Each structure stands twice: as structure tokens, then as C-alpha cells.
C-alpha positions, 0 to 999 in steps of 0.5 A: 801109453804115451800121452802123445799117443792118447791124444792122437787116439782121442782125435782120431775118435773125435774126428770119427764122431764128427764124421759120422754126425755129418753122414747122420745130418745129411741122411736127415735132411734127405728124408725130409727132401723126400717128402717135400722140396725145400729151397736152401733157406728152408734147409738152414731153418729145418729144426730136430722137431721138423724131422720125421720120427724114425730111425734117422731121426734117432741116429742123428740124435744119437751122433749129435749127443756124442759130440756135444750138440744139443738135442733140444727140438728146437736146435738146428738140424744143419750146423757148421763143422764142429770142432771138438 
């Protein structure tokens, strides 16, 4: 396989991981909003420790790890678009 093809495959895989992370991030925020309404500023300040334990949080942590984000409990849930 050529280097260009391999590079394209890696970029496609990274784009897929970023998309999966965005979906997991959205589900995690929705899980918090189901418990209590929040304004935009409160959502921006959410940290991983604020998320309820369960499958949604585990999925988000897995996707964060896959794209190289920290899983420190003090890390913000909502992050800007990631360029890997």
C-alpha cells in the first residue's frame, strides 16, 4: 500500500474517532440535563467528575482516551473540535 493510502486511512480513522467522541460527549451532557436543567455556562463548566456513573460515562471516557484527551476527573466534559 502506498503512503498516501495509509495516510488517508489513518485520517479517516481519526475523523471517525472524533465523531464518535462528539456523540458520546452529547449523550453524557444529555444524561446530566435529564437530572437537572442547566444553563449554557453550567454546561461549559461540567467536569468528568460531575457525570453520573454508568455506561454513558464509560463510553465517553473510552472515546476521550482514543483521541488522546485526559480522563482526569477535573477535565471538562465539553471540549472544542479536536484536530488529531
